[in-house]
C-alpha positions as CSV (number, residue, x, y, z in Angstrom):
1,M,-49.1,27.9,-31.2
2,D,-48.2,24.4,-30.1
3,N,-45.9,23.9,-27.1
4,V,-43.1,22.5,-29.1
5,K,-40.0,24.5,-30.0
6,K,-39.4,24.3,-33.7
7,I,-35.9,25.5,-33.2
8,K,-33.8,26.0,-30.1
9,A,-31.8,29.2,-29.4
10,S,-28.1,28.7,-28.7
11,F,-25.4,31.3,-28.1
12,F,-22.5,31.6,-30.6
13,K,-19.3,30.9,-28.8
14,T,-15.9,32.4,-29.8
15,D,-12.8,30.3,-29.7
16,S,-11.9,31.8,-26.4
17,G,-15.3,30.6,-25.0
18,K,-17.0,34.0,-24.9
19,E,-20.7,34.3,-25.8
20,P,-21.1,37.8,-27.3
21,V,-24.9,37.9,-27.4
22,R,-25.1,36.6,-23.7
23,D,-22.5,39.2,-22.7
24,W,-24.4,42.0,-24.5
25,L,-27.7,40.9,-22.9
26,M,-26.1,41.0,-19.4
27,T,-25.4,44.8,-20.0
28,L,-29.1,45.5,-20.3
29,S,-31.7,45.9,-17.6
30,K,-33.6,42.8,-16.4
31,E,-36.8,44.1,-18.1
32,D,-35.1,44.6,-21.4
33,R,-33.5,41.2,-21.2
34,Q,-36.9,39.6,-20.5
35,K,-38.5,41.4,-23.5
36,I,-35.8,40.3,-25.9
37,G,-36.0,36.8,-24.4
38,E,-39.7,36.7,-25.0
39,D,-39.2,37.7,-28.7
40,I,-36.5,35.0,-29.1
41,K,-38.9,32.5,-27.5
42,T,-41.6,33.5,-30.0
43,V,-39.2,32.7,-32.8
44,E,-38.2,29.4,-31.2
45,F,-41.8,28.2,-31.1
46,G,-43.1,29.8,-34.3
47,F,-40.2,29.7,-36.8
48,P,-40.5,30.5,-39.7
49,I,-42.2,33.6,-38.4
50,G,-42.5,37.0,-40.1
51,M,-42.7,40.6,-39.1
52,P,-42.9,42.4,-36.8
53,T,-40.8,39.9,-34.7
54,C,-38.5,38.3,-37.2
55,R,-37.1,39.2,-40.6
56,P,-34.7,37.6,-43.0
57,M,-31.6,39.7,-43.7
58,G,-30.1,37.7,-46.6
59,K,-27.1,35.4,-46.7
60,G,-28.9,33.0,-44.2
61,L,-29.2,35.7,-41.5
62,Y,-32.3,36.7,-39.7
63,E,-33.0,39.3,-37.1
64,V,-35.2,39.1,-33.9
65,R,-36.7,42.6,-33.6
66,T,-37.5,44.0,-30.2
67,N,-38.8,47.5,-29.5
68,L,-37.9,48.5,-26.0
69,E,-39.2,51.6,-24.2
70,N,-36.7,54.0,-25.6
71,T,-34.6,52.0,-28.0
72,I,-34.8,49.3,-30.6
73,T,-32.7,46.1,-30.4
74,R,-31.8,43.4,-32.9
75,V,-30.4,40.0,-32.3
76,L,-29.0,38.5,-35.5
77,F,-29.0,34.7,-35.9
78,F,-29.0,31.9,-38.4
79,I,-30.5,28.4,-38.5
80,E,-28.2,25.4,-38.3
81,G,-30.2,22.1,-38.2
82,E,-32.8,22.7,-35.5
83,Q,-30.8,25.4,-33.8
84,M,-31.1,29.1,-33.9
85,I,-27.5,30.4,-33.4
86,L,-27.6,33.8,-31.8
87,L,-24.6,35.6,-33.4
88,H,-24.8,39.3,-32.5
89,G,-27.0,41.7,-30.5
90,F,-27.0,45.5,-30.7
91,M,-29.0,48.6,-30.2
92,K,-30.3,50.0,-33.4
93,K,-29.9,53.7,-33.9
94,T,-30.7,54.1,-37.6
95,Q,-33.5,52.9,-39.9
96,K,-31.2,50.6,-41.8
97,T,-29.2,47.9,-40.1
98,P,-25.6,49.1,-40.2
99,K,-23.3,47.2,-42.5
100,E,-20.7,46.6,-39.7
101,E,-23.3,44.9,-37.5
102,L,-24.3,42.6,-40.4
103,D,-20.6,42.0,-41.3
104,L,-19.8,41.0,-37.7
105,A,-22.7,38.5,-37.7
106,L,-21.6,37.0,-41.0
107,K,-18.1,36.7,-39.7
108,R,-19.3,34.8,-36.7
109,Q,-21.6,32.7,-38.8
110,S,-18.7,31.7,-41.0
111,E,-16.5,30.9,-37.9
112,F,-19.3,28.7,-36.5
113,K,-19.7,26.8,-39.8
114,N,-15.9,26.3,-40.2
115,K,-15.7,25.1,-36.6
116,S,-18.6,22.6,-37.1
117,R,-17.0,21.3,-40.3
118,S,-13.6,20.7,-38.6
119,E,-15.3,18.9,-35.7
120,K,-16.9,16.3,-38.0
């Protein structure tokens, strides 16, 4: 692995300035945040990267997969230029990623793209 990030992680920001993934991460323990951060960093340096760390979810979404001691987390993101936009993070309780989690990430992705277009 070379020491150059192929993509750079950025937090999605709502219109009110909130960063949902950062806010969610701050509810976790320091150890859990570090583990998730390491996995995000692995994706930044290695993208495109496959399982077990990262998986395409369709519609331009990907997930960063982190297995913590007693739970599984996912951070959903998409690629915009050379950025990895972190849209949504959650604890996974079922085998399949719940539709509402994917829908929320897709909604944020669309907000991001609309905002980018209107700023040009």
